[in-house]
C-alpha positions in Angstrom: -13.5 201.9 145.5 -11.7 204.5 143.9 -9.4 205.3 141.0 -6.1 205.1 141.8 -4.9 202.7 144.4 -1.1 203.8 144.3 -2.1 207.0 146.2 -4.5 205.7 148.8 -7.8 205.7 146.3 -7.5 209.4 146.1 -6.6 212.0 142.7 -3.7 214.5 144.1 -4.5 217.9 142.4 -1.1 216.8 140.2 -2.4 213.4 138.9 -5.2 214.8 136.3 -4.5 213.1 132.9 -6.2 213.9 129.9 -5.0 211.3 126.5 -3.9 214.0 123.5 -4.8 211.3 120.7 -8.1 210.8 122.4 -11.0 209.5 120.2 -14.3 209.7 122.2 -16.1 213.0 122.5 -15.4 213.2 126.3 -11.9 212.8 125.4 -11.6 215.4 123.3 -13.6 217.9 125.6 -11.7 217.2 128.1 -8.5 218.2 126.4 -9.5 221.2 124.8 -10.8 222.3 128.5 -7.4 221.3 130.1 -5.9 223.2 128.0 -8.4 226.3 128.0 -8.6 226.2 131.4 -4.9 225.2 132.6 -6.7 223.0 135.0 -4.5 220.0 137.1 -1.9 222.9 136.4 -1.7 224.5 140.3 -0.9 221.9 142.9 -2.4 223.2 145.6 -5.7 222.5 145.4 -7.7 220.0 147.5 -7.4 216.4 146.4 -10.7 215.0 144.1 -11.6 211.2 144.7 -13.2 209.2 141.9 -16.0 207.2 143.0 -18.2 204.3 141.5 -21.8 204.4 141.0 -23.1 203.3 144.2 -21.4 205.4 146.6 -22.6 208.1 144.3 -26.0 206.8 145.3 -25.6 207.1 148.4 -24.0 210.8 148.4 -27.3 212.0 146.4 -28.9 210.6 149.4 -27.7 213.0 151.8 -29.4 216.4 151.7 -26.7 218.9 151.2 -24.9 216.9 148.6 -24.5 218.6 145.0 -24.4 217.2 141.5 -23.6 218.8 138.8 -23.9 217.3 134.8 -21.0 218.7 132.8 -22.8 217.3 129.6 -24.5 219.5 126.9 -28.2 219.7 126.6 -28.4 217.2 123.3 -26.2 214.3 125.5 -28.6 215.2 129.0 -31.9 214.9 126.1 -30.8 211.5 125.4 -30.1 209.5 128.7 -31.2 211.7 131.7 -29.9 213.0 134.1 -29.3 212.6 138.1 -32.2 214.3 139.9 -31.9 217.4 141.1 -27.9 218.3 139.2 -26.8 221.5 137.7 -26.4 221.6 134.6 -22.9 223.2 133.7 -21.7 221.7 130.5 -17.7 221.8 130.6 -16.9 224.0 127.9 -17.9 227.5 130.3 -17.9 225.9 133.2 -15.6 228.2 135.1 -19.2 230.8 134.5 -21.0 228.2 137.2 -18.9 228.2 139.8 -17.7 231.3 141.5 -15.5 230.2 144.8 -17.5 233.0 146.9 -20.7 231.3 146.1 -22.3 234.2 143.1 -22.2 232.0 140.1 -25.3 228.4 140.7 -22.8 226.7 142.8 -22.5 227.4 146.7 -19.5 229.2 148.3 -16.1 227.1 147.8 -16.4 227.3 151.3 -19.7 225.6 152.2 -17.9 222.0 152.7 -20.6 220.7 150.6 -20.0 217.3 149.0 -20.2 218.0 145.0 -20.2 215.1 142.4 -19.3 215.6 139.0 -21.4 213.8 136.0 -20.6 213.1 132.4 -21.1 210.2 129.7 -17.8 208.6 130.8 -15.9 209.9 133.7 -13.4 212.3 131.5 -15.1 215.5 131.4 -16.0 215.1 135.3 -12.5 214.7 136.1 -11.8 217.8 134.4 -14.4 219.9 136.0 -13.8 218.2 139.9 -10.0 219.4 139.0 -11.2 222.6 137.6 -13.5 222.8 141.1 -10.5 221.9 143.5 -8.3 224.3 142.1 -10.8 226.9 142.5 -10.4 226.0 146.6 -13.7 223.6 146.4 -13.6 220.3 149.2 -14.9 217.3 149.1 -15.3 217.0 145.4 -15.7 213.4 143.9 -16.0 212.9 140.1 -18.6 209.9 139.1 -16.4 207.1 137.4 -18.4 205.7 134.4 -20.5 208.4 134.1 -24.4 208.6 133.8 -24.5 205.0 132.5 -22.6 203.7 135.4 -25.3 205.5 137.8 -28.2 204.2 135.7 -26.9 200.6 136.0 -26.4 200.9 139.7 -29.9 201.7 139.6 -29.3 205.9 140.0 -32.8 208.0 139.6 -32.8 209.6 136.2 -34.5 212.5 135.5 -35.3 213.2 132.1 
């Protein structure tokens, strides 16, 4: 149920890889975010986990879970988002996440599970790595993005 069976299903802090020759908008934005923010290079962060939509829906039912949609407003307007999701577009994502809790997210030591959502899972993986690098734990990226969420019957807020 995770994206990396070789390491027990968890992505380590050093395994986030972005294809610089990628053609999709998700891949181009993720590549840009990695180069601008240095994500994935610190090595001491907690591991992030890529989860499927069914697991994300189960987490959404937990009252302390936090969902973050890293897509832009136009993308969210077209497909909707996870109800209650914090909207924090990847460009400028670091402005929303402050380890001391002074941003839109709780403090890094809150222990709350965080699920990041985008269109395909690429940008959410980059944002998840940024959170892990800042000291956030229980960080998850939704494999397949909002389309997988909708296909699995997840609720949508428009």
